[in-house]
C-alpha positions in Angstrom: -2.5 44.7 28.2 -5.6 42.7 27.1 -9.1 44.0 27.6 -12.5 42.4 28.2 -13.1 42.1 24.4 -9.8 40.5 23.6 -10.1 38.2 20.6 -13.8 39.2 20.0 -15.1 40.1 16.5 -17.7 42.8 16.4 -19.8 44.4 13.5 -20.7 48.0 14.3 -23.2 50.0 12.3 -24.1 53.7 12.3 -20.6 55.4 12.3 -21.4 58.7 10.6 -19.5 61.4 12.4 -16.9 61.5 15.3 -19.8 62.7 17.5 -21.7 59.5 16.8 -22.3 57.0 19.6 -21.3 54.2 17.3 -17.8 55.9 16.7 -17.1 55.9 20.4 -18.4 52.4 20.7 -15.9 51.3 18.0 -13.1 53.2 19.7 -13.7 51.6 23.0 -14.1 48.1 21.5 -10.6 48.5 19.9 -9.1 49.7 23.1 -10.4 46.6 24.8 -8.8 44.3 22.2 -11.7 43.6 19.8 -11.4 43.3 16.0 -14.2 45.4 14.4 -15.7 46.0 10.9 -17.9 49.1 10.2 -20.9 49.5 7.9 -22.1 52.7 6.4 -25.0 54.1 4.3 -25.5 56.2 2.3 -22.0 57.8 2.3 -19.4 55.1 3.0 -16.6 57.5 2.0 -17.5 59.8 4.9 -17.3 56.9 7.3 -13.9 55.9 5.9 -12.5 59.3 6.7 -13.9 59.2 10.2 -12.6 55.6 10.7 -9.0 56.9 10.3 -9.3 58.5 13.7 -9.8 55.1 15.4 -6.8 53.5 17.2 -6.4 50.8 14.5 -7.3 50.7 10.8 -10.7 49.2 10.1 -12.6 48.1 7.0 -15.8 49.9 6.0 -18.5 48.2 3.9 -21.6 49.7 2.5 -24.8 48.2 4.0 -28.4 49.4 3.5 -30.5 47.4 6.0 -33.6 47.9 3.7 -31.9 46.4 0.7 -32.2 42.5 0.6 -29.2 42.3 -1.7 -26.9 44.2 0.7 -28.0 41.9 3.5 -27.5 38.7 1.4 -23.9 39.7 0.6 -23.0 40.6 4.2 -22.0 37.1 5.3 -19.5 36.6 2.5 -17.8 40.0 3.1 -17.6 39.7 6.8 -16.4 36.1 6.8 -13.6 37.0 4.4 -12.5 39.9 6.7 -13.0 38.5 10.2 -13.9 34.9 9.7 -17.0 35.2 11.9 -18.7 37.3 14.5 -19.1 37.4 18.2 -21.2 40.5 18.4 -23.2 43.1 16.5 -24.0 46.7 17.4 -27.2 48.1 15.9 -27.0 51.9 15.8 -29.5 52.6 13.1 -32.4 54.9 13.1 -34.2 57.2 10.6 -37.5 59.0 10.1 -38.5 61.4 7.3 -38.7 65.1 8.3 -42.5 65.0 8.2 -42.6 62.4 10.9 -40.8 64.6 13.4 -41.1 68.0 14.9 -44.7 68.1 16.2 -46.3 66.8 13.1 -47.6 63.5 14.6 -51.3 63.8 13.6 -50.4 64.8 9.9 -47.7 62.3 9.1 -48.6 60.0 6.1 -48.3 56.3 6.3 -45.4 56.2 3.9 -43.2 58.1 6.3 -44.4 56.1 9.3 -43.5 52.9 7.4 -40.0 54.1 6.5 -39.4 55.0 10.2 -40.6 51.5 11.3 -38.6 49.7 8.6 -35.2 51.4 9.2 -35.5 51.9 13.0 -37.2 48.7 14.2 -37.5 45.9 11.5 -33.8 46.5 10.7 -32.8 44.9 14.0 -34.4 41.6 12.9 -33.1 41.9 9.3 -29.5 42.6 10.5 -29.6 39.8 13.1 -30.7 37.2 10.5 -28.1 38.3 8.1 -25.4 37.9 10.8 -26.7 34.7 12.3 -24.6 32.3 10.1 -21.4 34.3 11.1 -21.9 33.3 14.8 -21.0 29.7 13.9 -23.5 28.2 16.2 -21.5 29.2 19.4 -23.7 32.2 20.2 -23.0 35.9 20.4 -24.4 39.3 21.5 -26.6 41.8 19.8 -26.7 45.3 21.3 -28.9 48.1 20.0 -29.6 51.8 20.9 -33.0 53.1 21.9 -34.5 56.2 23.5 -36.9 55.6 26.5 -40.1 54.7 24.6 -42.2 54.6 27.8 -43.2 58.2 27.6 -44.3 60.6 24.9 -41.4 63.1 24.3 -41.9 66.4 22.7 -41.0 66.8 19.0 -40.0 63.1 18.8 -43.3 62.1 17.3 -43.2 58.8 15.2 -39.7 58.0 16.3 -41.2 57.2 19.7 -43.5 54.4 18.4 -40.6 53.2 16.2 -38.4 52.9 19.3 -41.2 51.2 21.1 -41.4 48.7 18.2 -37.6 48.3 18.4 -37.8 47.3 22.1 -40.6 44.8 21.3 -38.6 43.3 18.4 -35.6 42.9 20.8 -37.7 40.9 23.2 -39.1 38.6 20.6 -35.6 38.0 19.1 -34.4 37.1 22.6 -37.3 34.7 22.9 -36.6 32.9 19.6 -32.8 33.0 19.5 -32.0 32.7 23.1 -31.9 28.9 22.7 -28.9 29.4 20.4 -27.0 31.3 23.1 -27.5 34.8 21.5 -28.1 37.6 23.8 -30.1 40.7 23.0 -29.9 44.0 24.9 -30.8 47.6 24.2 -29.1 50.7 25.7 -30.8 54.0 26.2 -28.0 56.6 26.4 -30.2 59.7 26.7 -30.1 62.9 24.6 -26.6 63.4 23.0 -25.7 66.1 20.5 -25.0 63.6 17.7 -25.8 64.0 13.9 -29.1 62.1 14.4 -30.1 64.6 17.2 -29.5 67.6 15.0 -31.9 66.2 12.4 -34.8 66.3 15.0 -36.5 69.8 15.0 -36.7 71.2 18.5 -34.3 68.7 20.0 -33.1 71.2 22.6 -36.8 71.2 24.0 -36.7 67.4 24.3 -33.2 67.4 26.0 -34.5 70.0 28.5 -37.4 67.8 29.4 -34.9 64.9 30.0 -32.9 67.1 32.4 -36.0 67.7 34.4 -36.9 64.1 34.6 -33.5 62.5 34.9 -31.9 62.1 38.4 -28.5 63.3 37.0 -27.9 66.3 34.8 -26.5 65.1 31.3 -23.9 66.8 29.2 -25.0 66.7 25.6 -21.6 67.6 24.4 -20.1 64.3 25.6 -20.8 61.6 23.0 -19.9 58.9 25.5 -23.0 59.6 27.4 -21.5 60.4 30.8 -23.6 62.3 33.2 -22.4 65.7 34.4 -21.5 65.5 38.1 -21.3 68.6 40.0 -19.8 66.9 43.0 -18.6 63.2 43.2 -20.5 60.7 45.1 -18.8 59.6 48.3 -18.8 55.9 47.4 -17.0 56.7 44.1 -14.2 58.9 45.5 -10.8 57.4 46.2 -10.2 56.6 49.9 -7.6 59.4 50.4 -10.0 62.2 49.1 -12.9 61.6 51.4 -13.8 64.3 53.9 -14.0 62.0 56.8 -10.7 60.2 56.0 -8.0 60.5 58.8 -5.6 62.1 56.4 -7.9 64.9 55.4 -8.3 68.1 57.6 -11.7 69.7 58.2 -10.7 73.3 57.7 -8.7 76.3 58.9 -10.2 76.4 62.4 -9.8 72.7 63.3 -6.1 71.9 62.8 -6.3 68.6 64.4 -6.4 65.5 62.3 -9.9 64.0 62.2 -10.0 60.6 63.7 -13.0 58.7 65.0 -12.9 57.7 68.7 -13.4 54.1 69.6 -16.9 53.3 70.9 -16.6 52.4 74.5 -19.7 51.2 76.5 -20.5 53.7 79.3 -20.3 52.6 82.9 -23.2 52.4 85.4 -24.8 55.6 86.5 -23.5 57.2 89.7 -25.2 56.5 93.0 -26.9 59.4 94.7 -27.9 59.9 98.3 -29.9 62.6 100.1 -28.4 64.8 102.8 -29.1 68.0 104.6 -27.2 69.9 102.0 -29.3 68.4 99.2 -28.6 65.6 96.7 -25.0 65.1 96.0 -22.9 62.7 93.9 -20.8 60.0 95.6 -17.1 60.2 94.8 -16.0 57.0 93.1 -13.3 55.0 94.9 -9.9 55.9 93.5 -11.2 58.4 90.9 -12.7 61.7 90.2 -16.2 62.6 91.5 -19.1 61.4 89.3 -20.9 64.2 87.3 -23.4 66.3 89.2 -26.0 65.6 86.5 -26.0 61.9 87.1 -24.5 60.6 83.7 -21.6 58.4 83.5 -18.5 60.2 82.0 -17.1 59.2 78.6 -14.0 57.1 78.8 -11.3 56.6 76.3 -9.8 53.3 75.4 -7.5 53.5 78.5 -10.5 54.0 80.8 -9.8 57.7 81.7 -13.0 59.9 81.9 -13.3 62.6 79.3 -15.3 65.5 80.5 -15.4 69.2 79.5 -14.1 72.1 81.6 -17.6 73.2 82.4 -18.5 69.7 83.7 -15.3 69.6 85.7 -16.1 73.0 87.2 -19.7 71.9 88.2 -18.2 68.9 89.9 -15.7 71.0 91.8 -18.4 73.3 93.0 -20.7 70.4 94.0 -17.8 68.9 96.0 -17.1 72.2 97.6 -20.6 72.7 98.7 -20.8 69.2 100.1 -17.5 69.6 101.9 -18.7 72.9 103.4 -21.9 71.3 104.6 -20.0 68.5 106.2 -17.6 70.9 107.8 -20.5 72.9 109.3 -22.1 69.8 110.7 -18.8 68.7 112.2 -18.3 72.1 113.8 -21.8 72.0 115.3 -21.1 68.6 116.9 -17.8 69.9 118.3 -19.5 72.9 119.8 -22.3 70.8 121.3 -19.7 68.5 122.9 -17.8 71.3 124.3 -20.9 72.9 125.8 -21.8 69.5 127.4 -18.3 69.1 128.9 -18.4 72.6 130.2 -21.7 72.1 132.0 -20.4 68.8 133.5 -17.1 70.4 134.7 -19.1 73.2 136.4 -21.3 70.6 138.3 -24.4 71.5 136.5 -24.7 68.2 134.5 -23.4 64.7 134.6 -20.7 63.5 132.1 -22.2 62.7 128.7 -21.4 59.4 127.1 -21.6 60.9 123.6 -22.7 64.1 122.0 -26.3 64.3 120.8 -26.7 64.6 117.1 
């Protein structure tokens, strides 16, 4: 099965150990169908041993980005191996020990210049060396940075070097964008790579990142995936959502959870005053309306859905209304009987109707 990089040719720098970000970049690129070539410095033999763990064999060439002779010979070597390039991965960064670890104010200029040359200017030097290999059809250059917007503890002059790298990336995009060459930088966060181990107090820096980052990061994962304690609902397969009809709520509720269709409620029941108080009118051909005056919920078929307590309240209300009506009827009957009794005994004329 072909991948998104099928037929692409990519040069990848910075593969030093299996924990390197560049190693996993190379592995993923091969899995997606790309042809790659690796560069290494200062120990290409170490990179050759690590490259044997990739899915496919790959050629490793020695390249010092601060050496003009190495950069000049890069085009010929890559063209003989791949014929050209579609992309470049810049994963290079270095600072002398006295430029790291909280020694920012006492670092000499020589160490600062080395950090700037290797970590920032090398992006421009590598791009210009690979520019003839893109054959005028364009390509993509991707580099690695580390959030240069804030001052990280222990990072010292690598922070300004990364800021210079990001500025260099923008200016390269300005000047080479017309040749259809794209430039992007990726900030993967703190990862326990070989470069991280060379930074004194790196654990303190990573701890600050965990406090500022929205997600907790796993430094042991070189691929840079965040550690998720619980999956986000939008990223979980449909059958594993809690509110999915095939999932059950828990041990108490054994019914399958399904959402009821939303049905618009009917008009509020009509009320009328009587001697027995306010009572609800019984709807024609249905159950009596709720005593509290709200229209009952109805299912898709139109049947009212009320609880037992509401049903009991309705029954009691109807019973009280029936008892009041029965007492009034009994009083009318008794009055009529008394009137007829007086008429029959000659003490009164025959009434036309009973007085209410």
